[in-house]
C-alpha positions in Angstrom: 170.9 135.5 87.4 168.5 138.4 87.9 166.8 140.4 90.6 163.1 140.7 90.7 160.5 142.2 93.0 160.5 138.9 95.0 164.0 139.6 96.3 164.7 142.6 98.4 168.0 142.2 100.3 168.1 144.7 103.1 171.0 143.6 105.4 174.6 144.7 105.4 175.5 142.0 102.9 172.7 142.9 100.6 174.8 143.6 97.5 176.5 140.2 97.8 173.2 138.5 98.3 171.6 140.3 95.3 174.3 139.0 93.0 174.4 135.5 94.5 170.8 134.6 94.3 168.3 135.3 91.5 165.2 137.1 92.5 162.3 134.9 93.2 161.6 135.2 96.8 162.3 138.7 96.6 160.8 142.0 97.7 158.9 142.8 100.7 155.4 144.2 100.7 154.2 146.0 97.6 153.3 149.7 97.9 149.9 150.7 96.6 150.5 153.6 94.3 152.5 153.8 91.1 154.2 157.1 90.3 153.7 158.9 87.0 156.3 160.0 84.5 156.7 162.3 81.6 158.6 161.6 78.4 158.0 164.8 76.4 160.8 165.2 74.0 162.2 161.6 74.5 159.6 159.6 72.7 156.3 160.7 74.4 153.3 161.3 72.3 149.6 161.8 72.4 147.5 164.1 74.6 146.6 161.5 77.3 148.0 158.3 78.7 146.7 155.3 76.6 144.5 152.8 78.5 143.8 149.2 77.6 140.1 148.3 78.0 141.0 144.8 79.2 143.9 145.8 81.6 143.4 146.5 85.2 144.4 149.9 86.6 146.7 150.6 89.5 143.7 151.0 91.8 143.3 147.2 92.0 146.9 146.2 91.1 147.3 144.6 94.6 144.6 142.1 93.8 144.4 139.1 91.6 141.5 138.3 89.3 140.5 134.6 89.5 138.9 132.9 86.6 135.1 132.9 86.7 134.6 129.1 86.8 135.6 127.1 89.9 138.4 124.6 89.2 137.5 120.9 89.1 140.8 119.1 89.4 141.3 115.7 87.7 143.8 113.9 90.0 146.1 112.2 90.5 148.6 113.7 88.1 152.4 113.1 87.7 154.5 115.9 86.4 158.2 116.7 85.8 159.9 119.0 88.3 162.5 121.4 87.1 165.1 119.8 89.4 164.8 116.4 87.6 162.2 114.7 89.9 158.9 113.1 88.9 156.2 114.4 91.2 152.8 112.8 91.8 150.0 115.0 93.1 147.0 113.3 94.6 145.3 116.2 96.4 145.1 120.0 96.1 143.2 120.8 99.2 146.2 122.3 101.0 148.6 124.2 98.7 151.7 126.0 99.8 153.3 128.2 97.0 156.8 129.4 98.0 157.1 132.4 95.8 154.8 135.3 95.2 154.6 134.8 91.5 153.5 131.2 91.9 150.9 132.3 94.5 149.6 134.7 92.0 149.1 131.9 89.4 147.5 129.6 92.0 145.0 132.2 93.2 144.1 133.3 89.7 143.4 129.7 88.6 140.8 129.7 91.3 142.6 127.8 94.1 142.7 130.6 96.6 140.6 128.8 99.2 143.0 125.8 99.1 146.1 127.9 99.7 147.2 127.5 103.4 150.3 129.7 103.5 152.3 132.3 101.8 155.9 133.5 101.6 157.0 137.1 102.1 156.7 137.9 98.4 152.9 137.2 98.1 151.9 140.8 98.5 148.5 140.8 96.8 145.4 141.4 98.9 143.8 138.0 98.9 146.9 136.4 100.4 147.3 138.9 103.3 145.7 136.8 106.0 147.7 133.6 105.4 150.4 132.5 107.7 154.0 133.2 106.6 156.4 130.3 106.0 159.5 132.3 105.2 162.0 134.0 107.5 163.4 137.0 105.6 163.6 135.2 102.2 164.4 131.7 103.4 161.8 129.0 103.6 161.1 127.5 107.0 160.6 123.8 106.4 159.2 123.4 109.9 156.5 126.1 109.2 155.6 124.5 105.9 155.3 121.0 107.4 153.3 122.2 110.4 150.5 123.1 107.9 150.3 119.6 106.5 150.4 120.6 102.8 149.3 118.2 100.1 151.4 120.0 97.5 154.2 122.5 97.7 155.2 124.7 94.7 158.7 126.2 94.5 161.0 127.4 91.8 164.7 126.9 91.2 165.7 129.9 93.2 163.7 128.9 96.3 165.9 128.1 99.2 167.7 127.1 101.3 168.2 123.7 99.6 168.1 122.0 103.0 164.6 123.2 103.5 163.5 121.9 100.2 165.1 118.5 100.9 163.5 118.4 104.3 160.0 119.0 102.9 160.5 116.3 100.3 162.0 113.9 102.8 158.8 114.2 104.8 156.9 112.8 101.8 155.2 116.0 100.6 154.8 116.3 96.8 157.0 119.3 95.9 157.1 120.7 92.4 160.0 123.0 91.3 159.1 125.3 88.4 161.6 127.2 86.2 161.6 130.9 87.0 160.3 133.5 84.5 162.8 135.6 82.6 160.5 137.4 80.2 157.1 137.6 78.6 157.7 134.4 76.7 157.6 132.6 80.0 154.2 133.7 81.1 152.2 131.0 79.3 154.7 128.3 80.2 154.5 128.9 83.9 150.7 129.1 83.9 150.5 125.8 82.0 153.0 124.1 84.4 151.1 125.1 87.6 147.7 124.3 86.0 148.9 120.8 85.0 150.2 120.2 88.5 146.9 121.2 90.0 144.9 118.9 87.6 143.3 121.7 85.7 145.1 122.0 82.4 142.0 123.5 80.6 141.8 126.3 83.2 145.5 126.9 82.5 144.8 127.3 78.8 142.0 129.7 79.6 144.1 131.8 81.9 147.0 131.8 79.5 144.8 132.9 76.6 143.3 135.6 78.7 146.7 136.9 79.9 148.3 136.9 76.5 145.3 138.7 74.9 145.4 141.4 77.6 149.1 141.9 77.0 148.5 142.2 73.3 145.8 144.7 73.9 148.1 146.9 76.0 150.7 146.8 73.2 148.1 148.0 70.7 147.6 151.1 72.8 151.3 152.2 72.6 151.4 155.6 70.8 153.8 156.4 68.0 157.1 157.8 69.1 157.6 161.5 68.6 160.1 162.2 65.7 160.5 158.4 65.5 162.7 158.4 68.6 162.4 155.3 70.8 162.7 156.1 74.5 165.7 154.6 76.3 164.9 153.3 79.7 167.3 152.0 82.4 166.2 149.6 85.0 167.8 150.4 88.4 167.6 148.1 91.4 168.0 150.2 94.5 167.9 149.6 98.3 169.1 152.8 99.8 169.1 151.5 103.4 171.6 148.8 102.4 173.6 151.0 99.9 172.6 148.7 97.0 172.7 150.6 93.7 172.6 148.4 90.6 172.1 149.1 86.9 170.2 146.3 85.0 171.7 144.7 81.9 170.4 142.2 79.4 169.6 139.5 82.0 168.0 141.7 84.7 164.5 140.5 83.8 163.2 143.9 82.7 164.3 143.9 79.1 161.3 142.0 77.9 158.8 144.4 79.6 160.6 147.5 78.3 160.8 146.2 74.7 157.1 145.2 74.9 156.4 148.8 76.0 158.1 150.1 72.8 161.2 151.2 74.7 164.9 150.3 74.5 166.5 148.8 77.6 169.3 151.3 78.0 171.5 149.1 80.1 171.3 146.2 77.6 171.8 148.5 74.7 174.9 150.0 76.3 176.6 146.6 76.3 175.7 145.2 79.7 175.1 141.6 78.8 174.8 140.2 82.4 172.2 140.8 85.0 173.4 143.8 87.1 176.4 146.0 87.5 177.2 148.6 90.2 176.0 152.0 89.2 178.8 154.3 88.1 178.8 157.7 86.4 180.6 156.0 83.4 178.0 153.2 83.1 175.1 155.7 83.3 176.7 158.0 80.8 177.0 155.1 78.3 173.4 154.0 78.9 172.1 157.6 78.6 168.6 156.8 79.7 165.7 159.1 78.9 163.8 157.5 81.8 164.5 155.2 84.7 162.4 152.2 85.7 162.3 151.5 89.4 160.5 149.3 91.9 158.3 151.6 94.1 160.0 150.4 97.3 163.4 151.0 95.8 162.5 154.5 94.7 161.2 155.4 98.2 164.3 153.8 99.8 166.5 156.5 98.3 164.2 159.4 99.2 162.2 159.7 96.0 163.3 161.9 93.2 165.4 164.3 95.3 167.4 161.3 96.6 167.6 159.6 93.3 169.4 162.4 91.6 172.0 162.5 94.3 173.2 159.0 93.3 176.4 159.7 91.3 175.8 159.9 87.6 172.0 160.0 87.6 171.6 163.8 87.6 173.8 164.0 84.4 171.6 161.6 82.4 168.6 162.8 80.3 166.4 161.0 82.8 168.0 162.7 85.8 168.0 166.2 84.2 164.3 165.9 83.3 163.4 164.0 86.5 161.7 161.2 84.6 161.0 157.9 86.3 158.6 155.0 85.9 157.7 153.1 89.1 155.9 149.8 89.5 155.0 148.0 92.7 157.7 145.6 93.9 155.3 142.7 94.4 154.3 142.5 90.7 156.9 144.1 88.4 158.8 141.1 87.3 156.4 138.3 88.2 155.6 137.6 84.5 152.2 136.1 85.3 148.5 136.8 85.2 149.0 140.5 86.2 151.7 141.3 83.7 149.2 143.1 81.5 148.7 145.5 84.4 152.4 146.0 84.8 152.8 146.7 81.1 149.9 149.2 81.3 151.6 151.0 84.2 154.8 151.3 82.2 153.1 152.5 79.1 150.9 155.0 80.8 153.8 156.5 82.7 156.2 156.4 79.8 154.0 158.2 77.3 152.0 160.4 79.7 152.2 164.2 79.3 152.2 165.0 82.9 152.8 163.5 86.3 154.8 163.4 89.4 158.1 162.6 87.6 158.0 166.1 86.1 
């Protein structure tokens, strides 16, 4: 189980919910600006933040970039659903993706005009005007069915299960996709969605574009100062709900941190599950040089001044040096067509010489 930007529990039972349900329908609206961080003395290097020529900057991080060619689906197609069903899709003129990450793939494949609804986690600009079919993070079957979709896309964490069953019982083709856990899942999910929409060649094109851009960002990572690899802890915070969690090996962030040339401090300290409650002892063992946060989570605790008041953080190297990396909630752990931008944000902040984190 893991928590991603698509899952932002905010009620009194948020901590319980966060552990019970993996994060796919997950965070509320993404904020627009990513904050900067300094890592001088803990692995930073170079005079300026490296930039990938192919990656998009934070200025347009809330938009998706569709493929140039308009899709021409070849239908019908029959595909395997992750919940063991066989699903036949005859039409793609009315699409309802039930997670933000799936919406991102659908729009980027060029099907934006055919999407007729969104869930709360589709935070990018092109989806803003669509009707919402989720209440909090639960799917409203009635809202979905009222839009007369010809295909509904979900993943294994979409719920409640009663809503999924109700949509299927109404005869709507509903494909369940395995959620992403890391960079290795980017291509798989793109291929799965593209095949379901009858455009496998467009899927191959988008997969190749995305993987190339990710590789280009990785080429821009500077050498570590004195050969020291920065240790970065991923924290999931919702201050209003008193949710303070330290990510471990299954949090979903390890793949990004390792791709950025960093060590996942929580995973390295022996946390082999998804999340554990933040304690001074756990943070001392993790000893992060920097902290990775979702922007909304960072703001929910009052920014840097509030962050260092959480027990144990001020005593870490990251807390003492006020070093954070923040990425918009709506994209951080999507592992989709915008992952190169996420990686760029992390790399630029992690190896920058100056910034707000200082």
